[in-house]
PDB file with one MODEL, atoms N, CA, C and O in Angstrom:
MODEL        1
ATOM      1  N   MET A   1       1.616 137.556  13.964  1.00  0.00           N
ATOM      2  CA  MET A   1       1.042 138.280  13.158  1.00  0.00           C
ATOM      3  C   MET A   1       1.005 137.336  11.740  1.00  0.00           C
ATOM      4  O   MET A   1       1.677 136.322  11.553  1.00  0.00           O
ATOM      5  N   ALA A   2       0.324 137.765  11.078  1.00  0.00           N
ATOM      6  CA  ALA A   2      -0.147 136.696  10.208  1.00  0.00           C
ATOM      7  C   ALA A   2       0.981 136.869   9.067  1.00  0.00           C
ATOM      8  O   ALA A   2       1.675 137.883   8.983  1.00  0.00           O
ATOM      9  N   ALA A   3       1.104 135.550   8.029  1.00  0.00           N
ATOM     10  CA  ALA A   3       2.182 135.899   6.759  1.00  0.00           C
ATOM     11  C   ALA A   3       1.757 136.971   6.035  1.00  0.00           C
ATOM     12  O   ALA A   3       0.619 137.177   5.613  1.00  0.00           O
ATOM     13  N   CYS A   4       2.899 137.760   5.894  1.00  0.00           N
ATOM     14  CA  CYS A   4       2.376 138.798   4.782  1.00  0.00           C
ATOM     15  C   CYS A   4       2.631 138.475   3.507  1.00  0.00           C
ATOM     16  O   CYS A   4       3.699 137.965   3.170  1.00  0.00           O
ATOM     17  N   ILE A   5       1.411 138.817   2.469  1.00  0.00           N
ATOM     18  CA  ILE A   5       1.762 138.342   1.068  1.00  0.00           C
ATOM     19  C   ILE A   5       1.743 139.798   0.354  1.00  0.00           C
ATOM     20  O   ILE A   5       0.759 140.534   0.434  1.00  0.00           O
ATOM     21  N   GLY A   6       2.798 140.106  -0.277  1.00  0.00           N
ATOM     22  CA  GLY A   6       2.873 141.062  -1.420  1.00  0.00           C
ATOM     23  C   GLY A   6       3.640 142.277  -1.021  1.00  0.00           C
ATOM     24  O   GLY A   6       3.490 142.674   0.135  1.00  0.00           O
ATOM     25  N   GLU A   7       4.337 142.835  -1.716  1.00  0.00           N
ATOM     26  CA  GLU A   7       4.987 144.178  -1.158  1.00  0.00           C
ATOM     27  C   GLU A   7       3.805 145.518  -0.859  1.00  0.00           C
ATOM     28  O   GLU A   7       4.133 146.430  -0.100  1.00  0.00           O
ATOM     29  N   ARG A   8       2.747 145.512  -1.382  1.00  0.00           N
ATOM     30  CA  ARG A   8       1.758 146.195  -0.758  1.00  0.00           C
ATOM     31  C   ARG A   8       1.468 146.102   0.470  1.00  0.00           C
ATOM     32  O   ARG A   8       1.850 146.965   1.260  1.00  0.00           O
ATOM     33  N   HIS A   9       0.795 145.122   0.831  1.00  0.00           N
ATOM     34  CA  HIS A   9       0.736 144.471   1.926  1.00  0.00           C
ATOM     35  C   HIS A   9       1.711 145.006   3.085  1.00  0.00           C
ATOM     36  O   HIS A   9       1.344 145.692   4.039  1.00  0.00           O
ATOM     37  N   ILE A  10       3.101 144.542   2.813  1.00  0.00           N
ATOM     38  CA  ILE A  10       4.010 145.004   3.673  1.00  0.00           C
ATOM     39  C   ILE A  10       4.289 146.298   4.104  1.00  0.00           C
ATOM     40  O   ILE A  10       4.566 146.694   5.236  1.00  0.00           O
ATOM     41  N   ASN A  11       4.155 147.056   2.796  1.00  0.00           N
ATOM     42  CA  ASN A  11       4.344 148.670   2.904  1.00  0.00           C
ATOM     43  C   ASN A  11       3.036 149.326   3.843  1.00  0.00           C
ATOM     44  O   ASN A  11       3.100 150.333   4.548  1.00  0.00           O
ATOM     45  N   TYR A  12       2.100 148.632   3.672  1.00  0.00           N
ATOM     46  CA  TYR A  12       1.107 148.621   4.695  1.00  0.00           C
ATOM     47  C   TYR A  12       1.007 148.544   5.840  1.00  0.00           C
ATOM     48  O   TYR A  12       0.238 149.270   6.471  1.00  0.00           O
ATOM     49  N   LEU A  13       1.816 147.578   6.424  1.00  0.00           N
ATOM     50  CA  LEU A  13       2.310 147.296   7.838  1.00  0.00           C
ATOM     51  C   LEU A  13       3.152 148.315   8.352  1.00  0.00           C
ATOM     52  O   LEU A  13       2.930 148.878   9.425  1.00  0.00           O
ATOM     53  N   ILE A  14       4.227 148.595   7.523  1.00  0.00           N
ATOM     54  CA  ILE A  14       4.953 149.518   7.857  1.00  0.00           C
ATOM     55  C   ILE A  14       4.555 151.072   8.236  1.00  0.00           C
ATOM     56  O   ILE A  14       4.901 151.733   9.215  1.00  0.00           O
ATOM     57  N   ARG A  15       3.770 151.403   7.204  1.00  0.00           N
ATOM     58  CA  ARG A  15       3.087 152.649   7.154  1.00  0.00           C
ATOM     59  C   ARG A  15       2.294 152.889   8.294  1.00  0.00           C
ATOM     60  O   ARG A  15       2.268 153.964   8.892  1.00  0.00           O
ATOM     61  N   ARG A  16       1.386 151.474   8.716  1.00  0.00           N
ATOM     62  CA  ARG A  16       0.552 151.362   9.925  1.00  0.00           C
ATOM     63  C   ARG A  16       1.069 151.779  11.170  1.00  0.00           C
ATOM     64  O   ARG A  16       0.444 152.490  11.957  1.00  0.00           O
ATOM     65  N   GLU A  17       2.405 151.265  11.382  1.00  0.00           N
ATOM     66  CA  GLU A  17       3.156 151.143  12.633  1.00  0.00           C
ATOM     67  C   GLU A  17       4.010 152.313  12.765  1.00  0.00           C
ATOM     68  O   GLU A  17       4.638 152.503  13.806  1.00  0.00           O
ATOM     69  N   GLU A  18       4.093 153.372  11.447  1.00  0.00           N
ATOM     70  CA  GLU A  18       4.699 154.932  11.674  1.00  0.00           C
ATOM     71  C   GLU A  18       3.823 155.663  11.914  1.00  0.00           C
ATOM     72  O   GLU A  18       4.193 156.744  12.372  1.00  0.00           O
ATOM     73  N   ILE A  19       2.624 155.509  11.778  1.00  0.00           N
ATOM     74  CA  ILE A  19       1.393 156.086  11.777  1.00  0.00           C
ATOM     75  C   ILE A  19       1.288 155.944  13.702  1.00  0.00           C
ATOM     76  O   ILE A  19       1.301 156.858  14.527  1.00  0.00           O
ATOM     77  N   ILE A  20       1.235 155.150  13.818  1.00  0.00           N
ATOM     78  CA  ILE A  20       1.400 154.833  15.485  1.00  0.00           C
ATOM     79  C   ILE A  20       2.121 155.348  16.245  1.00  0.00           C
ATOM     80  O   ILE A  20       1.823 155.746  17.371  1.00  0.00           O
ATOM     81  N   THR A  21       3.298 155.407  15.646  1.00  0.00           N
ATOM     82  CA  THR A  21       4.508 155.287  16.782  1.00  0.00           C
ATOM     83  C   THR A  21       5.306 156.812  16.515  1.00  0.00           C
ATOM     84  O   THR A  21       6.066 157.345  17.323  1.00  0.00           O
ATOM     85  N   ASP A  22       4.926 157.345  15.186  1.00  0.00           N
ATOM     86  CA  ASP A  22       5.618 158.751  15.308  1.00  0.00           C
ATOM     87  C   ASP A  22       5.272 159.591  16.036  1.00  0.00           C
ATOM     88  O   ASP A  22       4.069 159.809  16.185  1.00  0.00           O
ATOM     89  N   ASP A  23       6.159 160.257  16.655  1.00  0.00           N
ATOM     90  CA  ASP A  23       5.946 161.534  17.592  1.00  0.00           C
ATOM     91  C   ASP A  23       4.634 161.401  18.584  1.00  0.00           C
ATOM     92  O   ASP A  23       3.750 162.257  18.616  1.00  0.00           O
ATOM     93  N   ILE A  24       4.636 160.454  19.220  1.00  0.00           N
ATOM     94  CA  ILE A  24       3.557 160.453  20.302  1.00  0.00           C
ATOM     95  C   ILE A  24       4.303 160.547  21.907  1.00  0.00           C
ATOM     96  O   ILE A  24       4.413 159.715  22.808  1.00  0.00           O
ATOM     97  N   ASP A  25       4.681 161.780  21.788  1.00  0.00           N
ATOM     98  CA  ASP A  25       5.281 162.114  23.388  1.00  0.00           C
ATOM     99  C   ASP A  25       4.292 161.817  24.173  1.00  0.00           C
ATOM    100  O   ASP A  25       4.231 160.889  24.980  1.00  0.00           O
ATOM    101  N   GLU A  26       3.664 162.459  23.980  1.00  0.00           N
ATOM    102  CA  GLU A  26       2.164 163.041  25.375  1.00  0.00           C
ATOM    103  C   GLU A  26       1.067 162.191  24.953  1.00  0.00           C
ATOM    104  O   GLU A  26       0.870 161.811  23.799  1.00  0.00           O
ATOM    105  N   ILE A  27       0.169 161.844  26.272  1.00  0.00           N
ATOM    106  CA  ILE A  27      -1.193 161.228  25.588  1.00  0.00           C
ATOM    107  C   ILE A  27      -2.173 161.929  24.997  1.00  0.00           C
ATOM    108  O   ILE A  27      -3.120 161.375  24.439  1.00  0.00           O
ATOM    109  N   SER A  28      -1.984 163.591  25.092  1.00  0.00           N
ATOM    110  CA  SER A  28      -2.645 164.427  24.618  1.00  0.00           C
ATOM    111  C   SER A  28      -2.526 164.035  22.916  1.00  0.00           C
ATOM    112  O   SER A  28      -3.564 164.274  22.298  1.00  0.00           O
ATOM    113  N   GLN A  29      -1.737 163.642  22.353  1.00  0.00           N
ATOM    114  CA  GLN A  29      -1.210 163.370  20.655  1.00  0.00           C
ATOM    115  C   GLN A  29      -1.993 162.317  20.538  1.00  0.00           C
ATOM    116  O   GLN A  29      -2.534 162.550  19.457  1.00  0.00           O
ATOM    117  N   LEU A  30      -2.451 161.250  20.940  1.00  0.00           N
ATOM    118  CA  LEU A  30      -3.163 160.074  20.913  1.00  0.00           C
ATOM    119  C   LEU A  30      -4.512 160.352  20.375  1.00  0.00           C
ATOM    120  O   LEU A  30      -5.250 161.175  20.917  1.00  0.00           O
ATOM    121  N   PRO A  31      -4.799 159.784  19.477  1.00  0.00           N
ATOM    122  CA  PRO A  31      -6.237 159.949  18.795  1.00  0.00           C
ATOM    123  C   PRO A  31      -7.582 159.702  20.087  1.00  0.00           C
ATOM    124  O   PRO A  31      -7.382 159.426  21.270  1.00  0.00           O
ATOM    125  N   GLU A  32      -8.429 159.828  19.661  1.00  0.00           N
ATOM    126  CA  GLU A  32      -9.496 159.962  20.915  1.00  0.00           C
ATOM    127  C   GLU A  32      -9.816 158.613  21.273  1.00  0.00           C
ATOM    128  O   GLU A  32      -9.848 158.256  22.451  1.00  0.00           O
ATOM    129  N   LEU A  33     -10.146 157.554  19.945  1.00  0.00           N
ATOM    130  CA  LEU A  33     -10.479 156.268  20.084  1.00  0.00           C
ATOM    131  C   LEU A  33      -9.003 155.232  19.716  1.00  0.00           C
ATOM    132  O   LEU A  33      -8.223 155.160  18.766  1.00  0.00           O
ATOM    133  N   LEU A  34      -9.118 154.685  20.743  1.00  0.00           N
ATOM    134  CA  LEU A  34      -7.472 154.094  20.493  1.00  0.00           C
ATOM    135  C   LEU A  34      -7.351 152.543  20.467  1.00  0.00           C
ATOM    136  O   LEU A  34      -8.348 151.860  20.701  1.00  0.00           O
ATOM    137  N   THR A  35      -6.211 152.004  20.200  1.00  0.00           N
ATOM    138  CA  THR A  35      -6.525 150.140  19.956  1.00  0.00           C
ATOM    139  C   THR A  35      -5.220 149.744  20.664  1.00  0.00           C
ATOM    140  O   THR A  35      -4.428 150.569  21.119  1.00  0.00           O
ATOM    141  N   VAL A  36      -5.049 148.280  20.722  1.00  0.00           N
ATOM    142  CA  VAL A  36      -3.981 147.703  21.353  1.00  0.00           C
ATOM    143  C   VAL A  36      -2.405 147.818  20.982  1.00  0.00           C
ATOM    144  O   VAL A  36      -1.371 147.543  21.592  1.00  0.00           O
ATOM    145  N   GLU A  37      -2.757 148.456  19.454  1.00  0.00           N
ATOM    146  CA  GLU A  37      -1.071 149.130  19.396  1.00  0.00           C
ATOM    147  C   GLU A  37      -1.001 150.656  19.987  1.00  0.00           C
ATOM    148  O   GLU A  37       0.015 151.207  20.410  1.00  0.00           O
ATOM    149  N   HIS A  38      -1.896 151.031  19.940  1.00  0.00           N
ATOM    150  CA  HIS A  38      -1.762 152.533  20.764  1.00  0.00           C
ATOM    151  C   HIS A  38      -1.197 152.363  22.192  1.00  0.00           C
ATOM    152  O   HIS A  38      -0.343 153.094  22.695  1.00  0.00           O
ATOM    153  N   LEU A  39      -1.944 151.024  22.927  1.00  0.00           N
ATOM    154  CA  LEU A  39      -2.007 151.218  24.194  1.00  0.00           C
ATOM    155  C   LEU A  39      -0.670 150.264  24.399  1.00  0.00           C
ATOM    156  O   LEU A  39      -0.231 150.403  25.540  1.00  0.00           O
ATOM    157  N   ALA A  40       0.099 149.330  23.595  1.00  0.00           N
ATOM    158  CA  ALA A  40       1.468 148.537  23.662  1.00  0.00           C
ATOM    159  C   ALA A  40       2.405 149.920  23.641  1.00  0.00           C
ATOM    160  O   ALA A  40       3.128 150.112  24.618  1.00  0.00           O
ATOM    161  N   HIS A  41       2.407 150.836  22.604  1.00  0.00           N
ATOM    162  CA  HIS A  41       3.329 151.948  22.570  1.00  0.00           C
ATOM    163  C   HIS A  41       3.602 152.497  23.651  1.00  0.00           C
ATOM    164  O   HIS A  41       4.713 152.554  24.178  1.00  0.00           O
ATOM    165  N   TYR A  42       2.182 153.116  24.205  1.00  0.00           N
ATOM    166  CA  TYR A  42       2.145 154.181  25.667  1.00  0.00           C
ATOM    167  C   TYR A  42       2.718 153.391  26.684  1.00  0.00           C
ATOM    168  O   TYR A  42       3.699 153.876  27.247  1.00  0.00           O
ATOM    169  N   LEU A  43       2.238 152.043  27.122  1.00  0.00           N
ATOM    170  CA  LEU A  43       2.920 151.808  28.283  1.00  0.00           C
ATOM    171  C   LEU A  43       4.097 150.896  27.900  1.00  0.00           C
ATOM    172  O   LEU A  43       4.611 150.182  28.761  1.00  0.00           O
ATOM    173  N   ASN A  44       4.615 150.901  26.408  1.00  0.00           N
ATOM    174  CA  ASN A  44       5.750 150.251  26.628  1.00  0.00           C
ATOM    175  C   ASN A  44       6.111 148.819  26.719  1.00  0.00           C
ATOM    176  O   ASN A  44       7.151 148.330  27.160  1.00  0.00           O
ATOM    177  N   VAL A  45       4.933 148.156  26.160  1.00  0.00           N
ATOM    178  CA  VAL A  45       5.008 146.702  26.246  1.00  0.00           C
ATOM    179  C   VAL A  45       4.575 145.936  25.230  1.00  0.00           C
ATOM    180  O   VAL A  45       3.874 146.542  24.420  1.00  0.00           O
ATOM    181  N   SER A  46       4.779 144.734  25.002  1.00  0.00           N
ATOM    182  CA  SER A  46       4.156 144.045  23.790  1.00  0.00           C
ATOM    183  C   SER A  46       2.705 144.089  23.370  1.00  0.00           C
ATOM    184  O   SER A  46       1.928 144.489  24.238  1.00  0.00           O
ATOM    185  N   GLU A  47       2.336 143.844  22.519  1.00  0.00           N
ATOM    186  CA  GLU A  47       0.893 143.966  21.979  1.00  0.00           C
ATOM    187  C   GLU A  47      -0.210 142.914  22.821  1.00  0.00           C
ATOM    188  O   GLU A  47      -1.337 143.074  23.290  1.00  0.00           O
ATOM    189  N   ARG A  48       0.630 141.904  22.752  1.00  0.00           N
ATOM    190  CA  ARG A  48       0.182 140.420  23.376  1.00  0.00           C
ATOM    191  C   ARG A  48      -0.279 141.221  24.933  1.00  0.00           C
ATOM    192  O   ARG A  48      -1.424 141.320  25.374  1.00  0.00           O
ATOM    193  N   THR A  49       0.900 141.693  25.517  1.00  0.00           N
ATOM    194  CA  THR A  49       0.821 142.260  27.140  1.00  0.00           C
ATOM    195  C   THR A  49      -0.063 143.324  27.180  1.00  0.00           C
ATOM    196  O   THR A  49      -0.551 143.644  28.263  1.00  0.00           O
ATOM    197  N   ALA A  50      -0.409 144.060  25.929  1.00  0.00           N
ATOM    198  CA  ALA A  50      -1.640 145.418  25.830  1.00  0.00           C
ATOM    199  C   ALA A  50      -2.730 144.554  25.928  1.00  0.00           C
ATOM    200  O   ALA A  50      -3.613 144.855  26.731  1.00  0.00           O
ATOM    201  N   ASP A  51      -2.851 143.417  25.186  1.00  0.00           N
ATOM    202  CA  ASP A  51      -4.261 142.869  24.880  1.00  0.00           C
ATOM    203  C   ASP A  51      -4.480 142.478  26.340  1.00  0.00           C
ATOM    204  O   ASP A  51      -5.453 143.061  26.819  1.00  0.00           O
ATOM    205  N   GLU A  52      -3.892 141.711  27.126  1.00  0.00           N
ATOM    206  CA  GLU A  52      -4.030 140.760  28.175  1.00  0.00           C
ATOM    207  C   GLU A  52      -4.656 142.164  29.482  1.00  0.00           C
ATOM    208  O   GLU A  52      -5.644 141.954  30.185  1.00  0.00           O
ATOM    209  N   TYR A  53      -3.985 143.266  29.542  1.00  0.00           N
ATOM    210  CA  TYR A  53      -4.510 144.541  30.207  1.00  0.00           C
ATOM    211  C   TYR A  53      -6.075 144.601  29.614  1.00  0.00           C
ATOM    212  O   TYR A  53      -7.037 144.733  30.370  1.00  0.00           O
ATOM    213  N   MET A  54      -6.183 144.504  28.394  1.00  0.00           N
ATOM    214  CA  MET A  54      -7.495 144.871  27.969  1.00  0.00           C
ATOM    215  C   MET A  54      -8.818 143.904  28.450  1.00  0.00           C
ATOM    216  O   MET A  54     -10.021 144.113  28.604  1.00  0.00           O
ATOM    217  N   GLY A  55      -8.040 142.891  28.577  1.00  0.00           N
ATOM    218  CA  GLY A  55      -9.010 141.838  29.122  1.00  0.00           C
ATOM    219  C   GLY A  55      -9.052 141.789  30.874  1.00  0.00           C
ATOM    220  O   GLY A  55      -9.337 140.781  31.520  1.00  0.00           O
ATOM    221  N   ASP A  56      -8.837 142.603  31.225  1.00  0.00           N
ATOM    222  CA  ASP A  56      -9.395 143.406  32.829  1.00  0.00           C
ATOM    223  C   ASP A  56     -10.697 143.508  32.811  1.00  0.00           C
ATOM    224  O   ASP A  56     -11.109 144.204  31.884  1.00  0.00           O
ATOM    225  N   PRO A  57     -11.560 143.029  33.556  1.00  0.00           N
ATOM    226  CA  PRO A  57     -12.628 143.439  33.504  1.00  0.00           C
ATOM    227  C   PRO A  57     -13.175 144.836  33.844  1.00  0.00           C
ATOM    228  O   PRO A  57     -14.313 145.236  33.601  1.00  0.00           O
ATOM    229  N   ASP A  58     -11.940 145.680  34.591  1.00  0.00           N
ATOM    230  CA  ASP A  58     -12.349 147.067  34.696  1.00  0.00           C
ATOM    231  C   ASP A  58     -11.783 147.738  33.848  1.00  0.00           C
ATOM    232  O   ASP A  58     -11.748 148.957  34.018  1.00  0.00           O
ATOM    233  N   PHE A  59     -11.156 147.139  32.659  1.00  0.00           N
ATOM    234  CA  PHE A  59     -11.029 148.329  31.448  1.00  0.00           C
ATOM    235  C   PHE A  59     -11.843 148.796  30.743  1.00  0.00           C
ATOM    236  O   PHE A  59     -12.673 147.907  30.550  1.00  0.00           O
ATOM    237  N   PRO A  60     -12.101 149.615  30.260  1.00  0.00           N
ATOM    238  CA  PRO A  60     -13.095 150.362  29.665  1.00  0.00           C
ATOM    239  C   PRO A  60     -12.843 149.743  28.071  1.00  0.00           C
ATOM    240  O   PRO A  60     -12.079 150.345  27.317  1.00  0.00           O
ATOM    241  N   LEU A  61     -13.303 148.930  27.784  1.00  0.00           N
ATOM    242  CA  LEU A  61     -12.942 148.388  26.186  1.00  0.00           C
ATOM    243  C   LEU A  61     -14.143 148.517  25.659  1.00  0.00           C
ATOM    244  O   LEU A  61     -15.133 148.471  26.388  1.00  0.00           O
ATOM    245  N   ILE A  62     -14.244 148.693  24.355  1.00  0.00           N
ATOM    246  CA  ILE A  62     -15.224 148.944  23.309  1.00  0.00           C
ATOM    247  C   ILE A  62     -14.990 147.808  22.236  1.00  0.00           C
ATOM    248  O   ILE A  62     -14.044 147.831  21.449  1.00  0.00           O
ATOM    249  N   ARG A  63     -16.072 146.679  22.288  1.00  0.00           N
ATOM    250  CA  ARG A  63     -15.797 146.043  21.336  1.00  0.00           C
ATOM    251  C   ARG A  63     -16.771 146.189  19.844  1.00  0.00           C
ATOM    252  O   ARG A  63     -17.999 146.097  19.860  1.00  0.00           O
ATOM    253  N   LEU A  64     -16.389 146.302  19.256  1.00  0.00           N
ATOM    254  CA  LEU A  64     -16.828 146.795  17.580  1.00  0.00           C
ATOM    255  C   LEU A  64     -16.696 145.246  16.519  1.00  0.00           C
ATOM    256  O   LEU A  64     -15.811 145.207  15.664  1.00  0.00           O
ATOM    257  N   LYS A  65     -17.412 144.362  16.657  1.00  0.00           N
ATOM    258  CA  LYS A  65     -17.394 143.142  16.327  1.00  0.00           C
ATOM    259  C   LYS A  65     -16.165 142.417  16.872  1.00  0.00           C
ATOM    260  O   LYS A  65     -16.161 142.042  18.045  1.00  0.00           O
ATOM    261  N   ARG A  66     -15.024 142.185  15.992  1.00  0.00           N
ATOM    262  CA  ARG A  66     -13.915 141.545  16.530  1.00  0.00           C
ATOM    263  C   ARG A  66     -12.649 142.624  16.809  1.00  0.00           C
ATOM    264  O   ARG A  66     -11.497 142.416  17.191  1.00  0.00           O
ATOM    265  N   SER A  67     -13.128 143.462  16.570  1.00  0.00           N
ATOM    266  CA  SER A  67     -12.347 144.734  16.867  1.00  0.00           C
ATOM    267  C   SER A  67     -12.189 145.546  18.322  1.00  0.00           C
ATOM    268  O   SER A  67     -13.154 146.173  18.759  1.00  0.00           O
ATOM    269  N   LYS A  68     -10.960 145.502  19.025  1.00  0.00           N
ATOM    270  CA  LYS A  68     -11.497 146.256  20.362  1.00  0.00           C
ATOM    271  C   LYS A  68     -10.904 147.633  20.358  1.00  0.00           C
ATOM    272  O   LYS A  68      -9.885 147.960  19.749  1.00  0.00           O
ATOM    273  N   ARG A  69     -11.582 148.327  21.031  1.00  0.00           N
ATOM    274  CA  ARG A  69     -10.808 149.692  20.959  1.00  0.00           C
ATOM    275  C   ARG A  69     -11.225 150.446  22.321  1.00  0.00           C
ATOM    276  O   ARG A  69     -11.959 149.862  23.118  1.00  0.00           O
ATOM    277  N   PHE A  70     -10.753 151.748  22.585  1.00  0.00           N
ATOM    278  CA  PHE A  70     -11.139 152.323  24.082  1.00  0.00           C
ATOM    279  C   PHE A  70     -10.728 153.926  23.745  1.00  0.00           C
ATOM    280  O   PHE A  70      -9.886 154.333  22.945  1.00  0.00           O
ATOM    281  N   PHE A  71     -11.566 154.643  24.582  1.00  0.00           N
ATOM    282  CA  PHE A  71     -11.554 155.770  24.256  1.00  0.00           C
ATOM    283  C   PHE A  71     -10.459 156.538  25.474  1.00  0.00           C
ATOM    284  O   PHE A  71     -10.579 156.280  26.672  1.00  0.00           O
ATOM    285  N   ARG A  72      -9.450 157.460  24.960  1.00  0.00           N
ATOM    286  CA  ARG A  72      -8.230 157.820  25.692  1.00  0.00           C
ATOM    287  C   ARG A  72      -8.615 158.020  26.858  1.00  0.00           C
ATOM    288  O   ARG A  72      -8.103 157.388  27.782  1.00  0.00           O
ATOM    289  N   ASP A  73      -9.781 159.110  27.111  1.00  0.00           N
ATOM    290  CA  ASP A  73     -10.091 159.477  28.860  1.00  0.00           C
ATOM    291  C   ASP A  73     -10.445 158.562  29.580  1.00  0.00           C
ATOM    292  O   ASP A  73     -10.273 158.412  30.789  1.00  0.00           O
ATOM    293  N   ASP A  74     -11.164 157.664  28.534  1.00  0.00           N
ATOM    294  CA  ASP A  74     -11.972 156.201  29.938  1.00  0.00           C
ATOM    295  C   ASP A  74     -10.279 155.824  30.076  1.00  0.00           C
ATOM    296  O   ASP A  74      -9.880 155.979  31.230  1.00  0.00           O
ATOM    297  N   PHE A  75      -9.453 155.459  29.314  1.00  0.00           N
ATOM    298  CA  PHE A  75      -8.345 155.039  29.498  1.00  0.00           C
ATOM    299  C   PHE A  75      -7.463 155.666  30.716  1.00  0.00           C
ATOM    300  O   PHE A  75      -6.622 155.106  31.420  1.00  0.00           O
ATOM    301  N   LEU A  76      -7.840 156.754  30.731  1.00  0.00           N
ATOM    302  CA  LEU A  76      -6.670 157.602  31.690  1.00  0.00           C
ATOM    303  C   LEU A  76      -7.552 157.466  32.975  1.00  0.00           C
ATOM    304  O   LEU A  76      -6.939 157.677  34.021  1.00  0.00           O
ATOM    305  N   ASP A  77      -8.749 157.181  33.078  1.00  0.00           N
ATOM    306  CA  ASP A  77      -8.943 157.279  34.366  1.00  0.00           C
ATOM    307  C   ASP A  77      -8.845 155.833  34.909  1.00  0.00           C
ATOM    308  O   ASP A  77      -8.583 155.712  36.105  1.00  0.00           O
ATOM    309  N   TRP A  78      -9.025 154.744  34.169  1.00  0.00           N
ATOM    310  CA  TRP A  78      -8.644 153.030  34.294  1.00  0.00           C
ATOM    311  C   TRP A  78      -7.423 153.311  34.824  1.00  0.00           C
ATOM    312  O   TRP A  78      -7.189 152.851  35.942  1.00  0.00           O
ATOM    313  N   LEU A  79      -6.351 154.149  34.120  1.00  0.00           N
ATOM    314  CA  LEU A  79      -4.997 153.660  34.709  1.00  0.00           C
ATOM    315  C   LEU A  79      -4.889 154.693  36.254  1.00  0.00           C
ATOM    316  O   LEU A  79      -4.130 154.291  37.135  1.00  0.00           O
ATOM    317  N   GLN A  80      -5.469 155.638  36.416  1.00  0.00           N
ATOM    318  CA  GLN A  80      -5.474 156.548  37.731  1.00  0.00           C
ATOM    319  C   GLN A  80      -5.926 155.558  38.648  1.00  0.00           C
ATOM    320  O   GLN A  80      -5.248 155.324  39.649  1.00  0.00           O
ATOM    321  N   SER A  81      -7.096 154.887  38.408  1.00  0.00           N
ATOM    322  CA  SER A  81      -7.792 153.913  39.483  1.00  0.00           C
ATOM    323  C   SER A  81      -6.978 152.502  39.522  1.00  0.00           C
ATOM    324  O   SER A  81      -7.339 151.470  40.087  1.00  0.00           O
ATOM    325  N   LYS A  82      -5.768 152.726  38.763  1.00  0.00           N
ATOM    326  CA  LYS A  82      -4.945 151.430  39.114  1.00  0.00           C
ATOM    327  C   LYS A  82      -3.847 151.952  39.817  1.00  0.00           C
ATOM    328  O   LYS A  82      -3.284 151.190  40.603  1.00  0.00           O
ATOM    329  N   ARG A  83      -3.513 152.871  39.716  1.00  0.00           N
ATOM    330  CA  ARG A  83      -2.640 153.943  40.382  1.00  0.00           C
ATOM    331  C   ARG A  83      -3.056 153.806  42.339  1.00  0.00           C
ATOM    332  O   ARG A  83      -2.226 153.619  43.228  1.00  0.00           O
ATOM    333  N   GLU A  84      -4.576 153.977  42.507  1.00  0.00           N
ATOM    334  CA  GLU A  84      -4.709 154.233  43.916  1.00  0.00           C
ATOM    335  C   GLU A  84      -4.514 153.084  44.783  1.00  0.00           C
ATOM    336  O   GLU A  84      -4.609 153.209  46.004  1.00  0.00           O
TER     337      GLU A  84
ENDMDL
END
């Protein structure tokens, strides 16, 4: 993570983490469009590992400029395909 400068930036990062991790006990509680942070939290892995999973050619990744996103339902289908 890049160095944080200023209290407001630190508070933003803390709040962002709370939004992602608060009370997400079920996949249905996740937003429809997910990020690497959501994936890491759901799979209980580091963000680096989650990013590696997103690099799988079969992963349903959507690139928006430099951002990586994916739809919850597409992710569930991908996860189910890995189980088979």
